[in-house]
C-alpha positions as CSV (number, residue, x, y, z in Angstrom):
1,M,26.3,110.3,20.9
2,T,24.9,110.5,17.4
3,T,27.5,108.2,15.2
4,T,28.7,110.2,12.1
5,L,30.3,109.3,9.0
6,S,33.3,111.2,7.2
7,A,35.7,110.5,3.8
8,P,38.8,108.7,4.4
9,T,42.1,110.7,3.3
10,A,44.3,109.0,0.7
11,Q,47.2,108.4,3.7
12,E,44.0,106.2,5.3
13,L,43.2,103.6,2.5
14,P,45.8,101.1,3.7
15,T,44.1,100.8,7.1
16,L,40.8,100.3,5.6
17,A,42.3,97.6,3.2
18,R,43.0,95.8,6.3
19,F,39.6,96.4,8.1
20,M,38.5,94.5,4.6
21,H,41.2,92.2,4.5
22,Y,39.9,90.6,7.8
23,A,36.4,90.9,6.5
24,F,36.0,89.0,3.5
25,A,39.5,87.5,3.7
26,G,41.0,88.9,0.4
27,P,44.5,90.0,0.1
28,V,45.3,93.5,1.0
29,D,46.8,94.5,-1.5
30,G,43.7,93.3,-3.3
31,C,41.8,95.3,-1.0
32,L,43.6,98.4,-1.6
33,E,43.5,98.1,-5.4
34,W,39.6,97.9,-4.8
35,L,39.3,101.3,-2.5
36,N,41.3,103.0,-5.3
37,T,38.3,102.4,-7.8
38,H,35.7,104.6,-5.8
39,T,36.3,108.2,-5.6
40,P,37.1,109.0,-2.1
41,A,33.8,111.1,-2.0
42,N,32.1,107.6,-2.0
43,L,33.9,105.8,0.8
44,R,32.9,106.5,4.5
45,V,34.7,106.1,7.8
46,V,33.3,106.1,11.4
47,R,36.3,107.7,13.7
48,D,37.2,106.6,17.2
49,A,38.3,109.3,20.2
50,A,41.3,109.7,18.5
51,G,40.2,110.9,15.0
52,A,41.3,107.0,13.8
53,P,39.3,104.9,11.0
54,A,37.3,102.6,13.2
55,S,34.9,101.0,10.5
56,A,34.2,101.5,6.9
57,L,32.0,101.2,3.7
58,A,31.7,102.3,0.2
59,Q,28.7,103.9,-1.0
60,I,28.6,103.3,-5.3
61,P,25.5,106.0,-6.7
62,M,24.0,103.9,-9.5
63,G,20.2,103.4,-10.6
64,Q,17.8,100.2,-10.3
65,F,14.9,99.8,-12.5
66,F,11.5,99.4,-11.2
67,G,8.5,99.6,-13.3
68,G,10.6,100.6,-16.5
69,R,12.3,103.5,-15.0
70,S,15.2,104.4,-13.4
71,V,15.1,105.2,-9.9
72,P,18.1,106.4,-7.7
73,M,20.0,104.0,-5.8
74,V,23.2,103.9,-3.7
75,G,24.7,100.5,-3.3
76,I,26.6,99.5,-0.3
77,A,29.3,97.4,-0.4
78,G,32.6,96.9,1.9
79,V,31.3,97.0,5.3
80,A,34.2,96.0,7.5
81,V,34.8,96.5,11.5
82,P,38.7,95.1,12.1
83,P,38.5,91.9,14.5
84,E,39.6,94.0,17.6
85,R,37.0,96.3,17.3
86,R,34.0,93.9,16.3
87,G,31.5,93.6,19.7
88,Q,31.2,97.1,20.2
89,G,28.1,97.9,18.1
90,L,30.2,99.8,15.2
91,G,28.7,97.9,12.6
92,L,25.3,98.6,13.2
93,D,26.0,102.4,14.2
94,M,27.8,103.1,11.0
95,M,25.0,101.8,8.5
96,R,22.3,103.8,10.8
97,A,24.5,106.7,10.2
98,C,24.9,106.0,6.3
99,I,21.1,105.7,6.1
100,R,20.3,108.8,7.6
101,E,22.9,110.5,5.3
102,L,21.1,109.2,2.2
103,A,17.7,109.9,3.4
104,D,19.3,113.7,4.3
105,R,20.3,113.9,0.4
106,R,16.9,112.5,-0.7
107,V,18.3,109.2,-2.4
108,A,15.4,106.9,-3.1
109,L,16.7,103.6,-2.3
110,S,19.7,101.8,-0.9
111,G,20.9,98.2,-1.7
112,L,23.1,95.4,-0.9
113,Y,24.2,91.9,-1.1
114,A,24.3,90.8,2.7
115,S,27.0,88.8,4.6
116,T,24.5,89.0,7.7
117,K,20.8,89.4,7.1
118,A,20.4,90.4,11.0
119,L,22.5,93.3,10.8
120,Y,20.9,94.9,7.5
121,H,17.3,93.7,8.6
122,Q,17.7,96.1,12.2
123,V,18.5,99.1,9.7
124,G,15.3,98.8,7.5
125,F,16.6,96.8,4.9
126,G,14.6,94.0,3.2
127,L,14.8,91.1,1.1
128,A,14.3,92.2,-2.6
129,G,14.9,90.3,-5.0
130,H,17.2,87.6,-6.8
131,R,20.6,87.0,-8.4
132,V,20.6,82.9,-9.4
133,E,23.6,81.2,-11.1
134,L,21.9,79.4,-14.5
135,K,24.2,76.4,-15.8
136,A,23.8,74.4,-18.9
137,P,26.0,72.0,-20.5
138,L,26.6,73.7,-24.2
139,D,25.9,70.3,-25.8
140,Q,22.6,70.3,-24.7
141,L,21.4,73.4,-25.6
142,G,19.4,72.4,-29.1
143,V,19.5,75.7,-30.5
144,R,21.3,75.9,-33.8
145,E,20.4,79.6,-35.0
146,R,22.0,80.7,-37.9
147,G,20.1,83.7,-39.4
148,A,21.9,86.9,-38.1
149,S,25.7,87.3,-38.3
150,I,27.8,87.2,-35.0
151,V,30.4,89.9,-34.7
152,A,33.6,90.5,-32.4
153,L,32.6,93.9,-30.6
154,G,35.5,96.4,-30.1
155,D,35.6,99.7,-27.8
156,A,33.9,101.5,-30.6
157,D,30.9,99.2,-30.1
158,E,30.1,100.9,-26.5
159,P,27.5,102.7,-26.9
160,A,25.6,100.6,-28.9
161,V,26.2,97.9,-26.0
162,R,25.0,100.4,-23.8
163,D,22.0,101.0,-25.4
164,C,20.9,97.3,-25.7
165,Y,21.7,96.5,-22.2
166,S,19.5,99.5,-21.1
167,R,16.4,98.6,-23.1
168,F,17.1,94.8,-22.0
169,A,17.6,95.6,-18.3
170,R,14.2,97.8,-18.1
171,A,12.3,94.5,-19.0
172,T,13.2,93.2,-15.4
173,T,12.6,94.9,-12.3
174,G,15.8,95.2,-10.2
175,M,18.2,95.2,-12.7
176,L,20.9,98.0,-12.5
177,D,21.5,101.0,-14.4
178,R,25.1,100.4,-14.3
179,P,27.8,103.3,-13.1
180,E,31.1,102.8,-14.7
181,Y,32.1,100.8,-11.5
182,I,30.2,98.3,-12.8
183,W,30.4,98.5,-16.2
184,K,34.3,97.8,-15.5
185,R,33.7,94.8,-14.0
186,T,31.8,93.1,-16.6
187,R,34.9,93.5,-18.8
188,D,37.4,92.7,-16.5
189,W,36.8,91.1,-12.8
190,R,38.8,89.2,-10.5
191,G,41.8,89.0,-13.3
192,Q,39.4,87.6,-15.9
193,T,39.1,89.1,-18.9
194,Y,35.6,89.2,-20.9
195,T,35.3,89.7,-24.7
196,G,32.4,90.9,-26.4
197,F,30.5,89.3,-29.4
198,G,27.1,90.7,-30.5
199,V,24.0,90.6,-33.0
200,R,23.9,93.6,-35.2
201,S,20.5,95.3,-35.6
202,D,19.0,95.5,-39.2
203,E,16.6,98.4,-37.7
204,L,19.4,100.7,-36.9
205,G,21.6,100.3,-40.2
206,G,23.9,97.9,-38.5
207,A,25.3,100.5,-35.7
208,G,23.0,99.0,-33.0
209,L,23.1,95.8,-31.5
210,E,20.0,93.3,-31.1
211,G,21.6,91.2,-28.2
212,Y,25.5,90.6,-27.0
213,V,27.5,88.2,-24.6
214,F,30.9,89.1,-22.8
215,L,32.7,85.7,-22.4
216,A,35.6,84.3,-21.0
217,Q,36.7,80.4,-21.3
218,P,38.4,79.2,-17.8
219,P,40.0,75.7,-18.2
220,N,38.0,72.8,-17.0
221,P,40.9,70.4,-15.8
222,S,38.7,67.7,-14.6
223,R,37.1,67.2,-18.5
224,G,40.0,68.4,-20.2
225,K,38.2,71.3,-22.0
226,H,37.3,74.5,-20.9
227,D,34.0,76.3,-19.8
228,V,32.5,79.4,-21.1
229,V,31.4,82.0,-18.6
230,L,29.5,84.9,-19.2
231,S,29.8,88.3,-17.5
232,D,27.1,90.2,-19.5
233,L,24.1,89.1,-21.7
234,A,21.5,91.0,-23.3
235,F,19.0,90.9,-26.1
236,T,16.4,92.8,-27.3
237,S,14.7,90.4,-29.8
238,P,13.7,86.8,-30.0
239,R,16.2,86.7,-33.2
240,A,18.9,88.0,-31.2
241,A,17.9,85.7,-28.3
242,R,17.8,82.3,-30.4
243,R,21.3,83.5,-32.4
244,L,23.1,83.7,-29.3
245,L,22.4,80.8,-28.0
246,G,23.5,79.2,-31.3
247,F,26.7,81.1,-30.9
248,L,27.5,79.5,-27.6
249,A,26.3,75.7,-28.4
250,D,29.2,76.6,-31.1
251,F,31.5,76.0,-28.1
252,A,30.4,72.7,-27.5
253,M,33.6,71.0,-29.0
254,M,35.8,72.2,-26.6
255,A,33.8,73.5,-23.7
256,S,31.8,71.8,-21.2
257,T,29.3,74.2,-19.6
258,V,27.9,77.6,-20.1
259,T,27.1,79.9,-16.8
260,F,25.6,83.1,-16.0
261,H,23.6,85.1,-13.5
262,G,20.2,86.7,-13.5
263,S,16.5,85.7,-12.8
264,P,15.4,82.4,-12.2
265,N,12.8,83.2,-15.1
266,H,15.3,84.3,-17.4
267,P,13.8,84.1,-20.6
268,L,16.6,82.2,-22.2
269,L,15.0,79.4,-20.5
270,A,11.7,79.0,-22.4
271,L,13.9,79.0,-25.7
272,T,15.8,75.6,-25.3
273,P,13.7,72.4,-25.9
274,Q,14.8,70.7,-22.8
275,Q,15.1,72.0,-19.3
276,V,18.8,71.8,-19.6
277,F,19.7,74.7,-17.4
278,T,20.4,74.4,-13.4
279,L,19.6,77.0,-11.5
280,T,21.4,77.6,-8.1
281,T,20.4,80.6,-5.9
282,R,23.7,82.6,-4.9
283,E,22.0,85.6,-3.6
284,L,19.0,87.2,-2.6
285,W,19.7,90.9,-3.0
286,M,18.1,93.6,-0.2
287,T,16.4,97.3,-0.7
288,R,16.0,99.9,1.9
289,I,13.6,102.8,1.0
290,T,15.8,105.7,2.1
291,H,13.6,108.4,1.3
292,L,9.9,107.1,0.7
293,E,8.4,109.7,-1.6
294,S,11.3,109.7,-4.2
295,A,11.2,106.2,-4.5
296,L,7.3,106.2,-5.2
297,T,7.3,109.1,-7.4
298,S,10.4,108.0,-9.8
299,R,9.4,104.1,-10.3
300,G,6.9,103.4,-13.1
301,Y,3.6,101.8,-12.7
302,P,0.9,99.6,-14.7
303,A,-0.4,102.2,-17.5
304,A,-3.6,101.1,-17.3
305,L,-3.6,101.3,-13.5
306,S,-6.0,104.0,-11.6
307,G,-5.4,103.3,-7.8
308,R,-5.2,104.9,-4.2
309,I,-4.2,103.6,-0.9
310,T,-3.3,105.0,2.3
311,L,0.0,103.5,3.6
312,E,0.8,104.0,7.6
313,V,4.4,103.4,7.7
314,E,6.9,102.6,10.3
315,D,10.2,103.3,10.4
316,D,13.0,102.9,13.0
317,L,15.5,105.4,11.6
318,I,13.8,107.8,9.9
319,D,11.4,110.1,11.3
320,A,10.1,111.8,8.2
321,H,8.6,108.4,6.8
322,R,6.5,107.7,10.0
323,G,2.8,107.6,9.9
324,A,0.0,107.5,7.2
325,W,0.9,108.5,3.6
326,D,-1.7,108.7,0.3
327,I,-0.5,107.6,-2.6
328,R,-2.3,108.2,-6.0
329,V,-1.4,106.3,-9.0
330,E,-2.6,107.4,-12.5
331,H,-0.9,107.3,-16.1
332,S,2.0,105.4,-14.6
333,S,3.2,107.7,-12.5
334,A,2.5,108.2,-8.6
335,S,1.7,111.3,-6.5
336,V,2.7,111.5,-2.9
337,L,0.9,113.3,-0.1
338,K,1.6,112.9,3.9
339,G,-1.5,112.1,5.6
340,A,-4.2,109.9,5.5
341,G,-6.3,109.5,1.8
342,P,-9.6,108.1,1.1
343,G,-8.3,104.8,-0.3
344,P,-8.0,101.6,2.0
345,I,-5.2,101.2,4.8
346,A,-2.3,99.4,4.8
347,R,-0.2,99.3,7.9
348,V,3.6,98.4,7.0
349,H,7.4,98.6,8.4
350,I,9.7,100.3,5.8
351,R,11.4,97.0,5.9
352,E,8.8,95.1,4.4
353,L,7.8,97.6,2.2
354,A,10.8,97.3,0.5
355,S,9.8,93.5,-0.4
356,L,6.8,94.7,-1.8
357,Y,8.2,97.7,-4.1
358,S,10.1,95.4,-5.8
359,G,7.5,92.8,-6.4
360,L,9.4,90.0,-4.5
361,F,6.7,89.1,-2.3
362,T,2.9,89.8,-3.4
363,P,0.6,91.7,-0.6
364,V,-1.4,88.1,0.1
365,Q,1.8,86.4,0.5
366,A,3.2,89.2,2.8
367,R,0.2,89.2,5.0
368,L,0.2,85.3,5.2
369,A,3.9,85.9,7.1
370,G,2.9,88.7,8.9
371,L,4.6,91.5,7.0
372,I,1.7,93.9,6.7
373,D,-1.7,94.5,8.1
374,A,-3.9,94.7,5.2
375,G,-7.4,94.0,4.0
376,D,-8.5,92.1,0.8
377,E,-9.1,95.7,-1.0
378,A,-5.8,97.0,0.0
379,C,-4.0,94.1,-0.7
380,E,-5.5,94.3,-4.4
381,V,-4.2,97.8,-4.7
382,L,-1.0,97.3,-3.5
383,G,-0.8,94.1,-5.8
384,A,-1.8,96.0,-8.9
385,M,0.8,98.6,-7.9
386,F,3.6,97.1,-7.6
387,A,3.0,94.4,-10.1
388,S,5.9,93.0,-11.8
389,G,7.8,89.5,-12.8
390,T,10.4,88.1,-10.9
391,P,12.9,90.8,-9.2
392,A,16.7,89.7,-10.3
393,M,19.8,91.3,-10.5
394,T,22.7,90.2,-12.9
395,D,25.3,92.0,-11.2
396,F,27.4,91.9,-8.0
397,F,28.6,94.7,-6.0
């Protein structure tokens, strides 16, 4: 019997909140509040024989930057099965149905932060990138840049903030092309309000931003001070990056540390005179290629590359993905045809292709781990196609 998904009614949301309370140990009213941040069309349930919800999840339409271009992606969150129904395969069946639905809608990618890798591994998700916590003592940042003015940001600056973020995010593989759901969380999340400060752009006549931070100052009782926590950080010039570091260093009189999330190779690490940042890996996010042709043709590629390869793809869920694909990259774009082409051949499961697509592993690294069957020439072509810096994400969903 094929599992089907449907949208819940408004009257069923308290039932879903109960599911999520037991799945994530959050208060029921908080879970209900979170569910109400999504439109009903983006919530999915599996129903039992009586028609009542038996499991649930949320789909969050957004984009993700690969090769400097925004690729359509649906984030999966709030996957929940109530305790009395666990062990029946409901979660696995629900995720299979979700992946097939996204494939039918020609959504290029799906992404998530996995509470259990094994479940999502079974439905074709592969490890794809980092979300790392970076922390530094404010009195050791060692940057006292004063070359540009810092201004407090208000509602009127929102378009400039979003433009600055987009230019910053395109430079890091895996950053989100944020929907409203994510933007709201950078300003107010889990009861904490974040305030914005920015560096005006001279080139844009003072109307745009070269960089900004959104910060909160939670107390640190153990030190008798407070900390500085960033929900958002972006910059588009070295001047702005140094000025923001100097701005944060000015909090050192009464604050102990600054904390934010991003890449383990965040460019700010290169701007402090000493290695003062502590990096803690909090999450590895996972990606599922849900429509292969769309995923390959939507992303960007190196401008100087001209290459061709045949991918022989395995996929346990999406029949249309199985078999050979002729992929040709020229002028920063890819053309994709079903069937073998003249290029070298690489054999890969859709799950492992996600790790190559994001650049988390090079093809040679993947081959060492047995994740891909490819010769040297095929690895060279694939490596050039998916060349990138360290894939990373700032946001959590």
